C-alpha positions, 0 to 999 in steps of 0.5 A: 072327150067333150070340149066342155069337160076339157074346159071345166077341167082346165078351169078346175085346175086353175082354181086348184092352183090359185087356192094352193097359192093362197095356202102358200101365201098364208104359210109364208105370212105365218112363218115370216110374221109379215101380213100383206094385202096378198095375205088378206086376199088369200085368207078371204079367198080360202074362207069363201071357198070353205063356205062354198065347199062346207056350208053350201055343198056338204064338203064337195067342190062347188063345180061338181054340179056343173061337172055332173051336168056336162057328163063328166063322171070323174071327180077332179082330184081323181084325175091326179091321185088314187080315189082314196086320196082324192076323197081326202083332198078337200078335208086335207086342204081344210085342215091345212087352211085352219092350221095355217090360220091358227099359226098366223094368228098365234104368231101375229098376236105374239109380236 
């Protein structure tokens, strides 16, 4: 396997872990009603990622362009789960983000 492919997959894994941590921070803040700098960073990160995914890349990961350029034919989430589930990963994360933000907004405004 190409070294570039391995490095990109590792980078993709790091980004995925980071955005999952952002989701966790969002939900922790929503359920505890405790908004911190970490919450703000998480929300900003998720918003920026959402912009790149949905506005600039029509629902695809921004790294797909690099992935294709280096010759990696397997989408990242397809490495982790069956193809039908992998295709739903980005929309699922988007729904989880919006739902978490909605919970946070509702709970924060009901102080």
